[in-house]
Each structure stands twice: as C-alpha cells, then as structure tokens.
One Martini backbone bead per residue (centre of mass of N, CA, C, O) as a GRO file, in nm:
protein
  115
    1MET     BB    1   9.440  19.819   7.374
    2LEU     BB    2   9.283  19.581   7.181
    3ASP     BB    3   9.013  19.447   7.088
    4LYS     BB    4   8.854  19.194   6.981
    5GLY     BB    5   8.801  19.264   6.628
    6LYS     BB    6   8.983  19.514   6.631
    7THR     BB    7   9.134  19.776   6.450
    8ASP     BB    8   9.391  19.968   6.347
    9PRO     BB    9   9.371  20.247   6.158
   10ASN     BB   10   9.679  20.292   6.098
   11ALA     BB   11   9.736  20.008   5.982
   12ALA     BB   12   9.536  20.017   5.749
   13ASP     BB   13   9.656  20.266   5.606
   14ASP     BB   14   9.938  20.148   5.571
   15LEU     BB   15   9.860  19.910   5.402
   16ARG     BB   16   9.720  20.065   5.172
   17ALA     BB   17   9.971  20.223   5.085
   18ARG     BB   18  10.148  19.969   5.018
   19LEU     BB   19   9.956  19.855   4.801
   20ASP     BB   20   9.958  20.092   4.612
   21ALA     BB   21  10.264  20.094   4.556
   22LEU     BB   22  10.272  19.803   4.441
   23LYS     BB   23  10.080  19.855   4.201
   24ALA     BB   24  10.255  20.073   4.068
   25ASP     BB   25  10.510  19.899   4.025
   26LEU     BB   26  10.371  19.674   3.856
   27GLY     BB   27  10.275  19.864   3.627
   28GLU     BB   28  10.554  19.948   3.533
   29VAL     BB   29  10.669  19.672   3.464
   30ALA     BB   30  10.446  19.590   3.262
   31SER     BB   31  10.494  19.826   3.062
   32ARG     BB   32  10.791  19.760   2.997
   33GLU     BB   33  10.743  19.476   2.879
   34LYS     BB   34  10.545  19.564   2.660
   35ALA     BB   35  10.749  19.761   2.516
   36GLN     BB   36  10.960  19.507   2.465
   37GLY     BB   37  10.767  19.251   2.370
   38GLY     BB   38  10.785  19.095   2.619
   39SER     BB   39  10.902  18.807   2.718
   40ARG     BB   40  11.205  18.656   2.682
   41ASN     BB   41  11.163  18.368   2.804
   42ALA     BB   42  10.927  18.277   2.621
   43LYS     BB   43  11.084  18.284   2.353
   44GLY     BB   44  11.309  18.086   2.433
   45ASN     BB   45  11.118  17.845   2.490
   46ASP     BB   46  10.988  17.826   2.211
   47ASN     BB   47  11.254  17.770   2.061
   48ALA     BB   48  11.326  17.509   2.214
   49ILE     BB   49  11.075  17.351   2.151
   50GLY     BB   50  11.108  17.356   1.844
   51LYS     BB   51  11.376  17.210   1.830
   52GLY     BB   52  11.283  16.949   1.974
   53LEU     BB   53  11.062  16.876   1.770
   54ARG     BB   54  11.246  16.862   1.524
   55ALA     BB   55  11.435  16.639   1.625
   56GLY     BB   56  11.216  16.423   1.660
   57SER     BB   57  11.108  16.431   1.365
   58GLU     BB   58  11.375  16.353   1.225
   59LEU     BB   59  11.402  16.073   1.351
   60ILE     BB   60  11.126  15.952   1.279
   61ALA     BB   61  11.140  15.996   0.968
   62GLY     BB   62  11.386  15.816   0.916
   63VAL     BB   63  11.265  15.552   1.027
   64ILE     BB   64  11.012  15.538   0.846
   65VAL     BB   65  11.151  15.546   0.570
   66GLY     BB   66  11.336  15.298   0.615
   67CYS     BB   67  11.107  15.095   0.669
   68ALA     BB   68  10.958  15.131   0.401
   69ILE     BB   69  11.183  15.047   0.213
   70GLY     BB   70  11.243  14.769   0.343
   71TYR     BB   71  10.958  14.649   0.308
   72PHE     BB   72  10.949  14.672   0.002
   73LEU     BB   73  11.205  14.502  -0.059
   74ASP     BB   74  11.114  14.246   0.085
   75GLY     BB   75  10.859  14.198  -0.101
   76GLN     BB   76  11.022  14.187  -0.376
   77LEU     BB   77  11.262  13.973  -0.278
   78GLY     BB   78  11.177  13.767  -0.027
   79VAL     BB   79  11.317  13.899   0.227
   80SER     BB   80  11.215  13.956   0.519
   81PRO     BB   81  11.410  14.140   0.746
   82LEU     BB   82  11.667  14.257   0.615
   83PHE     BB   83  11.591  14.546   0.490
   84LEU     BB   84  11.445  14.656   0.731
   85ILE     BB   85  11.687  14.668   0.918
   86ILE     BB   86  11.885  14.821   0.745
   87PHE     BB   87  11.699  15.077   0.690
   88MET     BB   88  11.645  15.149   0.979
   89MET     BB   89  11.940  15.215   1.050
   90MET     BB   90  11.973  15.428   0.834
   91GLY     BB   91  11.746  15.612   0.945
   92MET     BB   92  11.876  15.662   1.218
   93ALA     BB   93  12.137  15.787   1.109
   94ALA     BB   94  12.004  16.018   0.957
   95GLY     BB   95  11.855  16.146   1.201
   96PHE     BB   96  12.117  16.199   1.369
   97TRP     BB   97  12.255  16.371   1.156
   98ASN     BB   98  12.038  16.596   1.150
   99ILE     BB   99  12.070  16.671   1.445
  100TYR     BB  100  12.370  16.747   1.435
  101ARG     BB  101  12.341  16.970   1.223
  102MET     BB  102  12.143  17.142   1.387
  103ALA     BB  103  12.331  17.187   1.636
  104ALA     BB  104  12.571  17.306   1.485
  105ARG     BB  105  12.424  17.550   1.361
  106THR     BB  106  12.329  17.683   1.642
  107SER     BB  107  12.646  17.684   1.760
  108GLY     BB  108  12.843  17.764   1.498
  109GLY     BB  109  12.926  17.537   1.346
  110GLN     BB  110  13.089  17.317   1.109
  111THR     BB  111  12.941  17.142   0.831
  112GLY     BB  112  13.016  17.000   0.549
  113LYS     BB  113  12.962  17.258   0.328
  114ASP     BB  114  13.074  17.483   0.533
  115ARG     BB  115  13.400  17.422   0.512
   0.00000   0.00000   0.00000
C-alpha cells in the first residue's frame, strides 16, 4: 500500500508511455491533414459563409437600388411615397430572384437562359 503523497513508479512510467504514444498518433494525423491541404470542413464552411454573405448582399443591394430609384422619381414627379414603395418592392423581388438563381446554380438546377 502506498503512503499519501507517494506515487507508484510503474504507474507513472505507464502513463508516460501512453502519453508518448498519443503524441505520436496525433503527430501522424496532423501531418496527414497538412499533406492533404488542410481540413476539408474549414473549406466547406468558408464556402457556405461566402454564399450566405453573397445572398444577403444581393437582397440588400436590390432593396437599396429600388429605394433610390423610387425616391428620385418621387422627387421629380412630386408624388410622395408612391414610386418609393413600388420600386422598393421591385428591388426586393429582384433580390429574391437573384438569390433563387444563385441557389439553383449551386444545386445544379437550370433557370432562365440555361434551359
């Protein structure tokens, strides 16, 4: 039986051997991933984030352009919110249409000129 505070030397040696084997295994896995060009999951996530940001910017750009055109026409023609509302809705529709086309293109579907 061991006294309090003392450790079994055989257990410490066994633990050291297991830790060394684990380090060797981890080193092999890391070198294999490095040889393959990094983690595939990270590249997939970057691609998904890029597509999401593009979809958001497509929608926002459509709304902003539509609002700008509507605001300009309202100022020129003197009708207060009429063209702003109409062109804002058209900008939203254009943004959603662009998102739809982008999603259909990435999933392999055919839209518009591709048919």
